[in-house]
N, C-alpha and C positions, 0 to 999 in steps of 0.2 A: 469527445475528448480523445486526443491522440495517445499512443502507447506510452511514451516516456514523458508525458506532459504533466506538470504539476497543476494543482487547482488554481493557483494565482496566474499561471501562464494561460490556462484555459479561460479564466475570467477576462483576462486582458484581450485575448483573441475574440471572445464572445462580444465584449463591449465594442471592440473595433468594428465587428460585423454589424451589430445593431446600429451603431452610429452611421455607418456607411449606408445602410438601408434607410435610416431616418433622413439622410440627405437626399435620397431618391424619392422620399414621400411615404415610405412604409413605416408605420409606427407600431410598436408593441406595447401592450399593457404590462405592468409589472408581473401580474399573475402568469401571462403568456411566457415572459422571459424566464421566470422561475420554473415553469413546467418544461420548457425547452432544455434548460440546464440539467434538470433532474433526469430527463430522458437520455441525455447525451453521456451520462456517466457510465463507466465500465462496471462489470459484475461485482468487483470488489467493493463497490459502494452501495450495492442493492439493499443491504440491511439498513444502512443509514438513510437511504431514500425512503424506504418503507416507514421508518420511524418519523422522518420529517413530514411525510404525507399524512400520517396518522395523528400527529400531535400538533401540527401547525396549521394555521389558516393560510393556505397558499395565496389567496387573493390579497392578503395584507402582509405577507412575509417580505421584508426588504431584502434586496439582493446582497447587501453587506452582511446581514445576519446569516443568510444561506451560505455565503462564502466562508464566513467564520466557522460555521458548523462543519462544512466540508473540509476546511483546512485542518481543523482539530482531528477529524477522522483520518486524514492523510498522515498526520504526524503519528498518531497511534498505530497506524498500519506499518509505518517505517520502523518504529521502535520495536514492534512485535516481530517484524522480519529480521531485524538486527539481532534480537534476542535468540530467535530460532537458529540463525546462522552461527551465533556464538556457542549455543548448546551443541550443535553438530560438530563444531570445530573442537570443542573441549571434551567430546565424548571419548571415554577411555576404551582402549582395545585390550582385550584379554589375550595373552599369548600363552601357549602351552609348549614347554620345552621337554625334550626327552633326552636322557643320557644314553648314548650308545657307545660306551667304552668297553673294551674287552678287559678281562682280568690282567692280561699281559701289559696293556697300556697303563693301568693303575699301578702296577708294580714298578714300571719305569719311572713314573711320576713320583712315587713315594721314595725311591732310592736317591733321587736328586737332592 
């Protein structure tokens, strides 16, 4: 998966590559395709990959179901990142002010 690529873009590119290889006579089982996709994901998806590998039978997992699971994870990551950015943006800053007026300045202000 490329750096700024979405899951749907990655699946489109992957499908195109698999179809091109199929035209050249190289075929892949569904389980091989699933494994290749899981290996190609960046670190941000590692927890999701571990869950999928542990809970699903990869030999029977349809690519559409895998894509749905990964797209859900992608959306959750975007929402989390936006929330974190918003929290940083709204973070308050405490300022401390000090009055450095002399007695003479105070008298002038009070006389006006």
